[in-house]
Biopython code that builds the backbone (N, CA, C, O; Angstrom):
import numpy as np
from Bio.PDB.StructureBuilder import StructureBuilder

atoms = [
    (1, "MET", "N", (79.909, 201.350, 103.297)),
    (1, "MET", "CA", (80.783, 200.777, 104.776)),
    (1, "MET", "C", (81.793, 201.162, 104.449)),
    (1, "MET", "O", (82.240, 201.696, 103.433)),
    (2, "ASN", "N", (82.225, 200.818, 105.528)),
    (2, "ASN", "CA", (83.842, 201.461, 105.894)),
    (2, "ASN", "C", (84.981, 200.000, 106.038)),
    (2, "ASN", "O", (85.655, 199.616, 106.994)),
    (3, "LEU", "N", (84.854, 199.567, 104.941)),
    (3, "LEU", "CA", (85.995, 198.245, 105.231)),
    (3, "LEU", "C", (87.266, 198.441, 105.498)),
    (3, "LEU", "O", (87.933, 197.436, 105.743)),
    (4, "ALA", "N", (87.825, 199.564, 105.516)),
    (4, "ALA", "CA", (88.923, 199.602, 105.922)),
    (4, "ALA", "C", (89.370, 199.550, 107.295)),
    (4, "ALA", "O", (90.528, 199.489, 107.707)),
    (5, "VAL", "N", (88.063, 199.590, 108.078)),
    (5, "VAL", "CA", (88.054, 199.614, 109.519)),
    (5, "VAL", "C", (88.432, 198.297, 110.063)),
    (5, "VAL", "O", (89.249, 198.054, 110.952)),
    (6, "ALA", "N", (87.339, 197.094, 109.040)),
    (6, "ALA", "CA", (87.073, 195.669, 108.874)),
    (6, "ALA", "C", (88.483, 195.163, 108.657)),
    (6, "ALA", "O", (88.799, 194.184, 109.332)),
    (7, "PHE", "N", (89.459, 195.709, 107.758)),
    (7, "PHE", "CA", (90.227, 194.982, 107.126)),
    (7, "PHE", "C", (91.473, 194.554, 107.936)),
    (7, "PHE", "O", (92.116, 193.511, 108.056)),
    (8, "GLY", "N", (91.577, 196.558, 108.743)),
    (8, "GLY", "CA", (92.234, 196.600, 109.911)),
    (8, "GLY", "C", (92.627, 195.768, 111.057)),
    (8, "GLY", "O", (93.602, 195.129, 111.453)),
    (9, "GLY", "N", (91.488, 196.049, 111.392)),
    (9, "GLY", "CA", (90.612, 195.325, 112.662)),
    (9, "GLY", "C", (91.268, 193.943, 113.020)),
    (9, "GLY", "O", (91.894, 193.710, 114.054)),
    (10, "VAL", "N", (90.991, 192.955, 111.867)),
    (10, "VAL", "CA", (91.504, 192.019, 111.322)),
    (10, "VAL", "C", (92.786, 191.294, 111.061)),
    (10, "VAL", "O", (93.207, 190.150, 111.236)),
    (11, "SER", "N", (93.362, 192.724, 110.440)),
    (11, "SER", "CA", (95.063, 192.256, 110.326)),
    (11, "SER", "C", (95.806, 192.475, 111.945)),
    (11, "SER", "O", (96.985, 192.192, 112.160)),
    (12, "VAL", "N", (94.903, 193.007, 112.950)),
    (12, "VAL", "CA", (95.739, 193.532, 114.106)),
    (12, "VAL", "C", (95.288, 192.534, 114.924)),
    (12, "VAL", "O", (96.125, 191.832, 115.492)),
    (13, "ALA", "N", (93.822, 192.289, 115.132)),
    (13, "ALA", "CA", (93.397, 190.757, 115.930)),
    (13, "ALA", "C", (94.110, 189.446, 115.110)),
    (13, "ALA", "O", (93.981, 188.436, 115.802)),
    (14, "PHE", "N", (94.675, 189.228, 114.100)),
    (14, "PHE", "CA", (95.489, 188.364, 114.051)),
    (14, "PHE", "C", (96.634, 188.355, 115.348)),
    (14, "PHE", "O", (96.746, 187.470, 116.197)),
    (15, "TRP", "N", (97.217, 189.264, 115.264)),
    (15, "TRP", "CA", (98.770, 189.121, 116.197)),
    (15, "TRP", "C", (98.353, 189.093, 117.595)),
    (15, "TRP", "O", (99.086, 188.441, 118.339)),
    (16, "PHE", "N", (97.364, 189.644, 118.100)),
    (16, "PHE", "CA", (96.356, 189.124, 119.934)),
    (16, "PHE", "C", (96.092, 188.116, 119.593)),
    (16, "PHE", "O", (96.463, 187.381, 120.507)),
    (17, "CYS", "N", (95.517, 187.324, 118.564)),
    (17, "CYS", "CA", (94.343, 185.895, 118.967)),
    (17, "CYS", "C", (95.056, 185.066, 119.112)),
    (17, "CYS", "O", (95.325, 184.488, 120.165)),
    (18, "CYS", "N", (95.717, 184.778, 117.442)),
    (18, "CYS", "CA", (96.633, 183.688, 117.126)),
    (18, "CYS", "C", (98.263, 183.642, 117.853)),
    (18, "CYS", "O", (99.162, 184.483, 117.850)),
    (19, "PRO", "N", (98.177, 182.349, 118.419)),
    (19, "PRO", "CA", (99.865, 182.180, 118.818)),
    (19, "PRO", "C", (100.815, 182.037, 117.837)),
    (19, "PRO", "O", (101.934, 182.550, 117.844)),
    (20, "PHE", "N", (100.207, 181.126, 116.752)),
    (20, "PHE", "CA", (101.126, 180.688, 115.534)),
    (20, "PHE", "C", (101.808, 182.351, 114.719)),
    (20, "PHE", "O", (101.979, 182.113, 113.524)),
    (21, "TRP", "N", (102.074, 183.364, 114.949)),
    (21, "TRP", "CA", (103.148, 183.907, 113.978)),
    (21, "TRP", "C", (103.372, 183.531, 112.518)),
    (21, "TRP", "O", (103.009, 184.098, 111.487)),
    (22, "MET", "N", (104.011, 182.514, 112.701)),
    (22, "MET", "CA", (104.329, 181.978, 111.374)),
    (22, "MET", "C", (103.756, 182.083, 110.279)),
    (22, "MET", "O", (104.305, 182.471, 109.248)),
    (23, "LEU", "N", (102.140, 181.617, 110.434)),
    (23, "LEU", "CA", (100.882, 182.127, 109.630)),
    (23, "LEU", "C", (100.491, 182.616, 109.492)),
    (23, "LEU", "O", (99.786, 182.777, 108.496)),
    (24, "VAL", "N", (100.708, 183.641, 110.917)),
    (24, "VAL", "CA", (100.040, 184.940, 110.592)),
    (24, "VAL", "C", (100.282, 186.141, 110.489)),
    (24, "VAL", "O", (99.498, 187.064, 110.708)),
    (25, "TRP", "N", (101.679, 186.223, 110.059)),
    (25, "TRP", "CA", (101.601, 187.295, 108.729)),
    (25, "TRP", "C", (101.219, 186.902, 107.568)),
    (25, "TRP", "O", (101.038, 187.802, 106.747)),
    (26, "LEU", "N", (100.990, 185.558, 107.149)),
    (26, "LEU", "CA", (100.433, 185.644, 105.749)),
    (26, "LEU", "C", (99.373, 185.983, 105.366)),
    (26, "LEU", "O", (99.155, 186.329, 104.204)),
    (27, "LEU", "N", (98.314, 185.935, 106.503)),
    (27, "LEU", "CA", (97.402, 185.996, 106.296)),
    (27, "LEU", "C", (97.231, 187.601, 106.894)),
    (27, "LEU", "O", (96.263, 188.262, 106.518)),
    (28, "ALA", "N", (97.812, 187.936, 107.447)),
    (28, "ALA", "CA", (97.933, 189.602, 107.995)),
    (28, "ALA", "C", (98.527, 190.649, 107.063)),
    (28, "ALA", "O", (97.980, 191.722, 106.808)),
    (29, "LEU", "N", (99.902, 190.171, 106.493)),
    (29, "LEU", "CA", (100.533, 190.827, 105.537)),
    (29, "LEU", "C", (98.879, 191.849, 104.412)),
    (29, "LEU", "O", (98.452, 193.001, 104.342)),
    (30, "PRO", "N", (98.487, 190.315, 103.706)),
    (30, "PRO", "CA", (97.668, 191.115, 102.135)),
    (30, "PRO", "C", (96.429, 192.247, 103.205)),
    (30, "PRO", "O", (96.221, 193.455, 103.094)),
    (31, "LEU", "N", (95.958, 191.460, 103.960)),
    (31, "LEU", "CA", (94.523, 191.578, 104.772)),
    (31, "LEU", "C", (94.963, 193.452, 105.095)),
    (31, "LEU", "O", (94.119, 194.330, 104.915)),
    (32, "GLY", "N", (96.103, 193.695, 105.480)),
    (32, "GLY", "CA", (96.584, 195.173, 105.918)),
    (32, "GLY", "C", (96.854, 195.701, 104.793)),
    (32, "GLY", "O", (96.559, 196.892, 104.691)),
    (33, "LEU", "N", (97.559, 194.947, 103.467)),
    (33, "LEU", "CA", (97.869, 196.087, 102.724)),
    (33, "LEU", "C", (96.174, 196.470, 101.923)),
    (33, "LEU", "O", (96.163, 197.591, 101.414)),
    (34, "THR", "N", (94.865, 195.692, 101.787)),
    (34, "THR", "CA", (94.194, 195.754, 101.678)),
    (34, "THR", "C", (93.598, 197.078, 102.467)),
    (34, "THR", "O", (93.143, 198.135, 102.028)),
    (35, "GLY", "N", (93.748, 196.685, 103.543)),
    (35, "GLY", "CA", (92.221, 198.260, 104.308)),
    (35, "GLY", "C", (93.349, 199.666, 104.271)),
    (35, "GLY", "O", (93.014, 200.811, 104.574)),
    (36, "LEU", "N", (94.895, 199.196, 103.770)),
    (36, "LEU", "CA", (95.685, 200.710, 103.295)),
    (36, "LEU", "C", (95.423, 201.161, 102.334)),
    (36, "LEU", "O", (95.464, 202.370, 102.106)),
    (37, "VAL", "N", (95.010, 200.077, 101.348)),
    (37, "VAL", "CA", (94.589, 200.909, 100.071)),
    (37, "VAL", "C", (93.190, 201.503, 100.122)),
    (37, "VAL", "O", (92.958, 202.644, 99.722)),
    (38, "ARG", "N", (92.012, 200.473, 100.764)),
    (38, "ARG", "CA", (90.897, 200.916, 101.222)),
    (38, "ARG", "C", (90.988, 201.828, 101.732)),
    (38, "ARG", "O", (90.826, 202.741, 100.922)),
    (39, "GLY", "N", (91.168, 202.179, 102.683)),
    (39, "GLY", "CA", (91.394, 203.081, 103.871)),
    (39, "GLY", "C", (91.732, 204.388, 103.013)),
    (39, "GLY", "O", (90.739, 205.094, 103.189)),
    (40, "SER", "N", (92.469, 204.967, 102.314)),
    (40, "SER", "CA", (93.412, 205.669, 101.377)),
    (40, "SER", "C", (91.981, 206.123, 100.532)),
    (40, "SER", "O", (91.613, 207.279, 100.738)),
    (41, "ILE", "N", (91.258, 205.393, 99.714)),
    (41, "ILE", "CA", (89.934, 205.255, 98.902)),
    (41, "ILE", "C", (89.219, 205.728, 99.790)),
    (41, "ILE", "O", (89.339, 206.953, 99.750)),
    (42, "GLU", "N", (88.325, 205.324, 100.816)),
    (42, "GLU", "CA", (87.637, 205.509, 101.853)),
    (42, "GLU", "C", (87.671, 207.347, 102.307)),
    (42, "GLU", "O", (86.712, 208.071, 102.575)),
    (43, "TYR", "N", (89.432, 207.751, 102.246)),
    (43, "TYR", "CA", (89.497, 209.172, 103.082)),
    (43, "TYR", "C", (89.423, 209.690, 102.355)),
    (43, "TYR", "O", (89.021, 210.834, 102.567)),
    (44, "ARG", "N", (89.735, 209.301, 100.933)),
    (44, "ARG", "CA", (89.841, 210.669, 99.784)),
    (44, "ARG", "C", (88.013, 211.103, 99.622)),
    (44, "ARG", "O", (87.430, 212.156, 99.360)),
    (45, "ALA", "N", (87.551, 209.699, 99.930)),
    (45, "ALA", "CA", (85.962, 209.907, 99.291)),
    (45, "ALA", "C", (85.144, 210.514, 100.054)),
    (45, "ALA", "O", (84.128, 211.022, 99.580)),
    (46, "ALA", "N", (85.485, 210.586, 101.610)),
    (46, "ALA", "CA", (84.981, 211.201, 102.698)),
    (46, "ALA", "C", (85.453, 212.746, 102.709)),
    (46, "ALA", "O", (84.681, 213.540, 103.247)),
    (47, "ALA", "N", (86.748, 213.276, 102.117)),
    (47, "ALA", "CA", (87.249, 214.250, 101.701)),
    (47, "ALA", "C", (86.429, 215.135, 100.868)),
    (47, "ALA", "O", (86.065, 216.259, 101.213)),
    (48, "ARG", "N", (86.093, 214.429, 99.481)),
    (48, "ARG", "CA", (85.176, 215.155, 98.607)),
    (48, "ARG", "C", (83.945, 215.412, 98.854)),
    (48, "ARG", "O", (83.349, 216.362, 98.347)),
    (49, "GLN", "N", (83.219, 214.241, 100.000)),
    (49, "GLN", "CA", (82.226, 214.700, 100.570)),
    (49, "GLN", "C", (81.747, 215.872, 101.538)),
    (49, "GLN", "O", (80.674, 216.453, 101.705)),
    (50, "ASN", "N", (82.915, 215.953, 102.055)),
    (50, "ASN", "CA", (83.327, 216.954, 103.496)),
    (50, "ASN", "C", (82.071, 215.863, 104.422)),
    (50, "ASN", "O", (81.018, 216.400, 104.768)),
    (51, "THR", "N", (82.242, 214.790, 104.658)),
    (51, "THR", "CA", (82.188, 213.942, 105.971)),
    (51, "THR", "C", (82.954, 213.686, 107.017)),
    (51, "THR", "O", (84.006, 214.293, 107.219)),
    (52, "SER", "N", (82.590, 212.950, 107.624)),
    (52, "SER", "CA", (83.575, 212.943, 108.918)),
    (52, "SER", "C", (84.908, 211.932, 108.342)),
    (52, "SER", "O", (84.402, 210.878, 107.956)),
    (53, "ARG", "N", (86.028, 211.909, 108.205)),
    (53, "ARG", "CA", (87.432, 211.231, 108.014)),
    (53, "ARG", "C", (87.571, 210.053, 109.177)),
    (53, "ARG", "O", (88.325, 209.108, 108.948)),
    (54, "THR", "N", (86.830, 210.121, 110.434)),
    (54, "THR", "CA", (87.156, 209.509, 111.391)),
    (54, "THR", "C", (87.612, 207.935, 111.010)),
    (54, "THR", "O", (88.781, 207.549, 111.007)),
    (55, "GLN", "N", (86.410, 207.087, 110.681)),
    (55, "GLN", "CA", (86.513, 206.158, 110.361)),
    (55, "GLN", "C", (87.639, 205.442, 109.591)),
    (55, "GLN", "O", (88.311, 204.562, 110.129)),
    (56, "PRO", "N", (87.880, 205.947, 107.976)),
    (56, "PRO", "CA", (88.654, 205.669, 107.289)),
    (56, "PRO", "C", (90.071, 205.726, 107.988)),
    (56, "PRO", "O", (90.741, 204.694, 107.957)),
    (57, "LEU", "N", (90.645, 206.981, 108.693)),
    (57, "LEU", "CA", (91.561, 207.264, 109.518)),
    (57, "LEU", "C", (91.512, 206.243, 110.495)),
    (57, "LEU", "O", (92.527, 205.980, 111.141)),
    (58, "VAL", "N", (90.609, 205.728, 110.652)),
    (58, "VAL", "CA", (91.074, 204.178, 112.213)),
    (58, "VAL", "C", (91.240, 203.169, 111.295)),
    (58, "VAL", "O", (91.882, 202.189, 111.672)),
    (59, "GLY", "N", (90.784, 203.189, 110.119)),
    (59, "GLY", "CA", (90.967, 202.322, 109.383)),
    (59, "GLY", "C", (92.364, 201.769, 108.787)),
    (59, "GLY", "O", (92.761, 200.604, 108.761)),
    (60, "LEU", "N", (93.028, 203.005, 108.292)),
    (60, "LEU", "CA", (94.442, 203.449, 108.057)),
    (60, "LEU", "C", (95.576, 202.913, 109.053)),
    (60, "LEU", "O", (96.617, 202.324, 108.762)),
    (61, "VAL", "N", (94.993, 203.348, 110.535)),
    (61, "VAL", "CA", (95.951, 203.559, 111.705)),
    (61, "VAL", "C", (96.242, 201.940, 111.983)),
    (61, "VAL", "O", (97.242, 201.245, 112.167)),
    (62, "LEU", "N", (94.815, 201.736, 111.911)),
    (62, "LEU", "CA", (94.440, 199.848, 112.323)),
    (62, "LEU", "C", (95.504, 198.887, 110.662)),
    (62, "LEU", "O", (95.841, 197.729, 110.910)),
    (63, "SER", "N", (95.795, 199.295, 109.601)),
    (63, "SER", "CA", (96.000, 198.521, 108.737)),
    (63, "SER", "C", (98.096, 198.728, 108.786)),
    (63, "SER", "O", (99.041, 197.981, 108.529)),
    (64, "PHE", "N", (97.943, 200.141, 109.258)),
    (64, "PHE", "CA", (99.403, 200.353, 109.110)),
    (64, "PHE", "C", (99.840, 199.696, 110.373)),
    (64, "PHE", "O", (100.604, 198.771, 110.100)),
    (65, "VAL", "N", (99.688, 199.797, 111.358)),
    (65, "VAL", "CA", (99.766, 198.636, 112.597)),
    (65, "VAL", "C", (99.565, 196.843, 111.857)),
    (65, "VAL", "O", (100.528, 196.092, 112.008)),
    (66, "GLY", "N", (98.953, 196.579, 111.491)),
    (66, "GLY", "CA", (99.170, 195.260, 110.975)),
    (66, "GLY", "C", (100.305, 194.828, 110.156)),
    (66, "GLY", "O", (101.128, 193.924, 110.301)),
    (67, "THR", "N", (100.061, 196.029, 108.945)),
    (67, "THR", "CA", (100.428, 195.647, 107.735)),
    (67, "THR", "C", (102.771, 196.042, 108.598)),
    (67, "THR", "O", (103.814, 195.531, 108.191)),
    (68, "SER", "N", (102.635, 196.709, 109.343)),
    (68, "SER", "CA", (103.913, 196.821, 109.829)),
    (68, "SER", "C", (104.649, 195.750, 111.389)),
    (68, "SER", "O", (105.831, 195.695, 111.731)),
    (69, "ALA", "N", (103.512, 195.077, 112.002)),
    (69, "ALA", "CA", (103.938, 193.936, 112.728)),
    (69, "ALA", "C", (104.077, 192.977, 111.280)),
    (69, "ALA", "O", (105.249, 192.602, 111.270)),
    (70, "ALA", "N", (103.459, 192.502, 110.220)),
    (70, "ALA", "CA", (103.512, 191.533, 109.305)),
    (70, "ALA", "C", (105.210, 191.362, 108.924)),
    (70, "ALA", "O", (105.938, 190.388, 109.120)),
    (71, "ALA", "N", (105.534, 192.715, 108.297)),
    (71, "ALA", "CA", (106.547, 193.243, 108.008)),
    (71, "ALA", "C", (107.532, 193.352, 108.298)),
    (71, "ALA", "O", (108.565, 193.198, 107.646)),
    (72, "ALA", "N", (107.295, 193.776, 109.833)),
    (72, "ALA", "CA", (108.541, 192.736, 110.872)),
    (72, "ALA", "C", (108.770, 191.669, 111.385)),
    (72, "ALA", "O", (109.824, 191.163, 111.771)),
    (73, "TYR", "N", (107.686, 191.303, 111.385)),
    (73, "TYR", "CA", (108.144, 190.209, 111.264)),
    (73, "TYR", "C", (109.058, 188.861, 110.542)),
    (73, "TYR", "O", (109.848, 188.001, 110.933)),
    (74, "MET", "N", (108.360, 189.312, 109.159)),
    (74, "MET", "CA", (108.775, 188.528, 107.690)),
    (74, "MET", "C", (110.253, 188.924, 107.783)),
    (74, "MET", "O", (111.038, 187.989, 107.620)),
    (75, "ILE", "N", (110.815, 190.211, 108.029)),
    (75, "ILE", "CA", (112.188, 190.598, 107.822)),
    (75, "ILE", "C", (112.848, 189.988, 109.258)),
    (75, "ILE", "O", (114.040, 189.686, 109.311)),
    (76, "PHE", "N", (111.802, 189.820, 110.587)),
    (76, "PHE", "CA", (112.651, 189.005, 111.617)),
    (76, "PHE", "C", (113.139, 187.803, 111.501)),
    (76, "PHE", "O", (114.213, 187.517, 112.029)),
    (77, "VAL", "N", (112.234, 186.687, 110.608)),
    (77, "VAL", "CA", (112.570, 185.670, 109.987)),
    (77, "VAL", "C", (113.086, 185.969, 109.459)),
    (77, "VAL", "O", (113.729, 186.707, 110.206)),
    (78, "LEU", "N", (113.589, 186.103, 108.335)),
    (78, "LEU", "CA", (114.637, 186.396, 107.186)),
    (78, "LEU", "C", (115.958, 186.545, 107.714)),
    (78, "LEU", "O", (116.743, 185.646, 107.411)),
    (79, "THR", "N", (116.324, 187.342, 108.334)),
    (79, "THR", "CA", (117.876, 188.152, 108.750)),
    (79, "THR", "C", (117.698, 186.748, 109.799)),
    (79, "THR", "O", (118.751, 186.193, 109.483)),
    (80, "HIS", "N", (117.176, 185.975, 110.654)),
    (80, "HIS", "CA", (117.590, 185.209, 111.750)),
    (80, "HIS", "C", (117.388, 183.613, 110.944)),
    (80, "HIS", "O", (116.500, 182.843, 111.312)),
    (81, "PRO", "N", (118.258, 183.306, 109.919)),
    (81, "PRO", "CA", (117.983, 181.589, 109.720)),
    (81, "PRO", "C", (118.397, 180.828, 110.533)),
    (81, "PRO", "O", (118.201, 179.640, 110.274)),
    (82, "ASP", "N", (119.053, 181.126, 111.694)),
    (82, "ASP", "CA", (118.910, 179.698, 112.874)),
    (82, "ASP", "C", (118.335, 180.148, 113.239)),
    (82, "ASP", "O", (118.951, 181.012, 113.862)),
    (83, "LEU", "N", (116.694, 180.352, 113.466)),
    (83, "LEU", "CA", (115.245, 179.974, 113.756)),
    (83, "LEU", "C", (115.177, 178.695, 113.512)),
    (83, "LEU", "O", (115.454, 178.220, 112.410)),
    (84, "PRO", "N", (114.570, 177.591, 115.133)),
    (84, "PRO", "CA", (114.590, 176.190, 114.083)),
    (84, "PRO", "C", (113.091, 176.011, 113.390)),
    (84, "PRO", "O", (112.789, 174.938, 112.868)),
    (85, "VAL", "N", (111.960, 177.392, 113.427)),
    (85, "VAL", "CA", (111.116, 176.911, 112.459)),
    (85, "VAL", "C", (111.501, 176.763, 110.894)),
    (85, "VAL", "O", (110.852, 176.172, 110.031)),
    (86, "GLN", "N", (112.858, 177.530, 110.737)),
    (86, "GLN", "CA", (113.170, 177.282, 109.110)),
    (86, "GLN", "C", (113.696, 176.401, 109.011)),
    (86, "GLN", "O", (114.308, 176.310, 107.947)),
    (87, "ASP", "N", (113.799, 175.407, 109.823)),
    (87, "ASP", "CA", (114.504, 173.961, 109.341)),
    (87, "ASP", "C", (113.839, 173.051, 108.717)),
    (87, "ASP", "O", (114.391, 172.004, 108.380)),
]
sb = StructureBuilder()
sb.init_structure("model")
sb.init_model(0)
sb.init_chain("A")
sb.init_seg("    ")
for serial, (resi, resn, name, xyz) in enumerate(atoms, 1):
    if name == "N":
        sb.init_residue(resn, " ", resi, " ")
    sb.init_atom(name, np.array(xyz, "f"), 0.0, 1.0, " ", f" {name:<3s}", serial, name[0])
structure = sb.get_structure()
């Protein structure tokens, strides 16, 4: 079973479905990182078995997008202390 697609898809879906980004990045970051690790494991396994690498690659891309969005939002919040959310 390709868990990388599931982890990556959930991490990206949080950004589109939940308007509370201050809470979303706390969930999307670990899910995205888990998807990246799982995707690289699945990609290497698919390469060794000479099977299709499409699903692990999709999982890697989705996980990368979810992780990047979470990291970018975290950096944005930390570099802007004047935001009312941090009071």
